[in-house]
N, C-alpha and C positions, 0 to 999 in steps of 0.2 A: 504494498500499500504506499509505505513510504517512497520507493523506487518511483512508482508511478507519478506521485505528486512532483518528486524531483524532474522527471521528464516534461510534465506540463509546464512547470516553471522555466525551463531553458528553451522551451519553443519560442516565445517571444525575443529572447534575446538572439536566436539563431536567425529569426525572421528579420530582426533589425539589422544585423551582421551582414545578412544576404544583401539586404536592400542597400545598405550603405557600399558595400562592395561593388554593387551594379552601378550605383550612381559613380562611384569614382573611376569605374572603367570607362563609363559613356563620356565622362567629362575628359578623361584623359586621351580618349580615343577622338574626341571633337576639337581638341585644343590645336592642332594644325589647319582646321577649318576655320577657327574663330577670325583670323585676319581677314578672310574672303567675306565672311558674313558681316564683318564692321565695314568693309569697303562698299558692299551692296547696300547696306542699311544708309550709309552716309550719301551714296549716290541718289538712292530713293527719295531721301528726305529733300535734298537739293532740286530733285526733279518735281516733287508733287508741292513743295511749299507755293511756287508760284501760281499753280492751278488753285490752290486753296485760297490764296490771296485774291486772284481774279474773281472766283465765286462769291466769296464774303463781301468783297469791296462792290461787287454789282448790286447789292441790297443795303449799301450805307447811303444815307444822306449826304447832300452836298456837303455841309459843314464838317463831316467826318472825314472825308475823302482826304483832305489835307491837314488835318489836326495832327498835332505833334504833342507827345511821341505818338506813332501810329500803332494802331490796334488792329488785331486780326478779325476779331467779331464786331460786327456792329452793335453800337448800343442802342440804336432804333432802327428797326429792320423797315425798309421802304420798297417799293416797285418803281419809283420814278424813272430809273434808266431804262427799265423794260418798256414802260409806257412810252418814253421818248423813241424808242427802236420801233415798237409795234404800229405806233400811229404815224410813222414819219411818211409826209408827204412832200418833202422836199422843199420846204419854204427857203427862199432866198435869204443870203446873209444880210442885206440891207434891211430886209423887213424884221429880222431878228434883232438888228440894232435898234431900230425905231421900236420895237417892243421894250427893249431894255431901258431906254431912255424915257419911255414913259411909266418905268417903276414896275414894270411886269416881272414877277418870278418866273422859275422853270417851269410851274405847273401851268400859268398862263400861256407861256410860249408853247408847251405841248397841245394844249387845247386851242390855240391859234393855229397851229400846223394843219388842223383838220379841214381848214378852209382853203387850203392850198395844195397843189396836187402836180407831180410831173411825171407819174405813173410809176415811180420806184418805191419798193416796199422792200422789207427783208425778207417777208415771205415770198415773193416773186423772186427775189434774188436766190433763194434756195432752189426754187423750181429750175431756173436758169442752170445753177450750177448742177443740179441732178440731170439736166438734159445734155450738158457738157460731158458729164461723167458717162453718161450711157453712150454716146457716140464714141467718146475716146476709148472706152473699155472695149467696145466692139472691135476697133481697129486692132487693139493691143493683143486681144484674144485671137482673133482670125489671122490678121496679117502678119504679127510677129508669131505667133504659133505656127504658121505655115513656114515662116523663114527659119525658126528654130528647129523645126522637123526636118527641114532640108540639110541645115547645117549638123544635127545630129545622127541622121539614119541614111541619106542618099550620099553616097559617093560620087563624085565629081571633081574634075581638074580644076584646082585652084580654090578648091574649098575653104581650107584653113587661111589661104591669105585674105580672101573674101571676108572670112569671119573676123580677122584681126583688123581690117580695114573698117567693118562695121562697128568694132569696139572702140576703134581710135577716134571714131566721131564724137564719142562721151567725152573726149578729151577737150573738144574745141569749147571755149567759153561761150555762153549764150550771148553775152552784149556784142560779140564780134560779128555775129550773124544776125543782129537784131535789124540794122539798117537794110541790108539786102533782102530780109523778110518782108519788111515793111514795104519796100518798092515793088516786089512780086505782088504782094497781097493788094497793093493800091492798083497796079496794072490790071489785075484780075477783078477789080471791083470790089472787093471783099471788105475794105476798110469801112467802118461803120456798122458791121454785122458781126454775128458770132461765129463765122466761119473759120476766121483764123485761129479760133482757140481749139477747133477740135478737127478739121479736115486734113491737116498733115498727118495727125497721129491716126485718124479714122482709114486713110489711104495707105498709109506706108508702115504704121506701127511705130515703135521705139527701139533704138539699139539696146537699151537696158532690158526692155521686155523680151527682145529676142534672145538676148543672152540667158535670161531667166528660162525660158522655155527650152533653149538648148542643153542647158545643165540639167533640168529635169528630164528631158527625153532620153539623155545619155543613160540615166538610171534603169530604165525600162529594158528588159532583156530582148534581144534581137530575136530570139527563138519566137516570141509572140508575133512578130512581124513576118518572120519566115512561114510560120503556119497560116496566117491570113493570105499570105501570097499562093501558098499552095491551093487555097480555097477560093482563089480567083479575084482576091481584093486588089483593087488599084490604090495608088499612094492617097488620093483623096479619101476613099473609103476608110483606109488605115487611120489617116490623121482623124478623120471626124468621128469615127464609130469606136476607135481603141484608143489613140493618144489622148483626145481631149477629154473624154471621161476618167482618164487616170491622171487628170493635171488639174483636179478641182483645188488641191493646194496652192499651186501656181497661181490659178485664176484668183482665188481668195484673197492672196497676198498682193496681187496687181490690183485689185478692186480698191483695196485700203489705200495702196499708194495713190492711185489716180483720184480718189476723194480728196486726200489730202492736198494734192496739187491743184485741183480745180477750187475747192472750197477755199483755199488759203492764197489763191492767187491774186496779185494787184497790178504788177508792171503790164503784162499782157493786156488784161481787160481795160486799164487806164489809157493804154495806147491805141486799141483798135476800135473800143466801144464809145458810141456816142449817144445813142438813145438810151434815157435812164432805165426803160423796161427791160433792157437787155443785161443790166448791171449784175455782176456777181457779189456775195455777200461781203467780202472784204471792202469791194469798190463803194458799195452802199454805206457801209460804216465810215469808210473814209470819208466819203462826201459830207455825211452826217456830221461827225466830228469838225470838219472844216467849217461848216456852215454855223455851228454851236459858238465856237471859238476857237482861241489858240489851243494847241495840243495838250498844254498843261493847266487848262482852266479846269476848276472842279467839275462843270457840266459836260466839259469833253472827257475827262477821266470816267465819270459815272457811266457816260453812254458806250465809252469804249469797252469798259469791263462788261456791261450787259450784253454788248453785240458779241464780244468776245465768246461769252457763255454760250449764246444762242448759235454761234457758227460752229463751236465745237462740239455741241450735243449731237449732230446727226452723225458725226465720225465717230463718236464715242459708241453710239448705238450700234453703227453697222460693224465696228470692231469687237464689239461685245458678241455679237452672233457668228463673225467670221474669224475669231481669233485662233480657233483650232486649225483651219486653213491657212492662216496668215503665219502662225508659227511654224508649220509644216512646210509652208513654201519657201521659208528662209532658210531651212535646213536641206533642201533639196539640192542634190550636186555635191554633199559633202562626202559622199563614199566615192574613192579614188577606184577608178577602172584599172 
């Protein structure tokens, strides 16, 4: 009976000892990984702080946007910046100056904007960016996919040299071809329309997407293609019915990249677009900020923060649903043949 009591009294000590030994072994094994985790935490913190600042600043009233010391969370939450964006009708700068001279505050200016309109709204700019994304991504998927398939699976003389030449076009600074592109588009009568923003990619794809598809297609075994050829499939049938269904990861990654490009584009829309109804989100936001005041005025800061949140939101939604394809697409071609 005494031995049984002694065994029962030793069990908790043994359990604690095993637990402590397990903790020591886990910590000891994890020591080499601690620097990596510290670097990741630091980078994530540096990356996410501007987004948090942007999000919370979009709900701050004007007097808190320039207060010192700055605070992350607003003391009083307001939707003034979002109202300025969502009811934007393009009131002219001189009209805003006149309203301010009359003692009107930001709320009065927002209400007065409803009486003016040039046809540009942030909602309409989102539809324009969506249209540009659809046309652009179709060109990248089809035209770049065909080129990537040829470079990966079709043997012809000069294939590698032509591929290197295609990649070398990515090294040309965009600003050096800006003027020649403008002259070409002007001679075609495209300036003032949305065509310069999507037609080149729709017709020819891009060098980056060609490289992306080519690296992915190289990972697909040739035996699959040989079996299709024995069944009488042509190159087009192999590309459309075999290669493309196996390329959802690449297509998802290119979709995210294209959305980022079209939603954040300012220089090209500013250069080619003249009709406010064709404006992209960043261009609408830029015009509104310019009309409200200088870039560092409280009104401009609040509108810019609210507009940035509304511009980023669709990209985050698409990335949330396509993240598995995006991450898989980035790792394609990592296996060396």
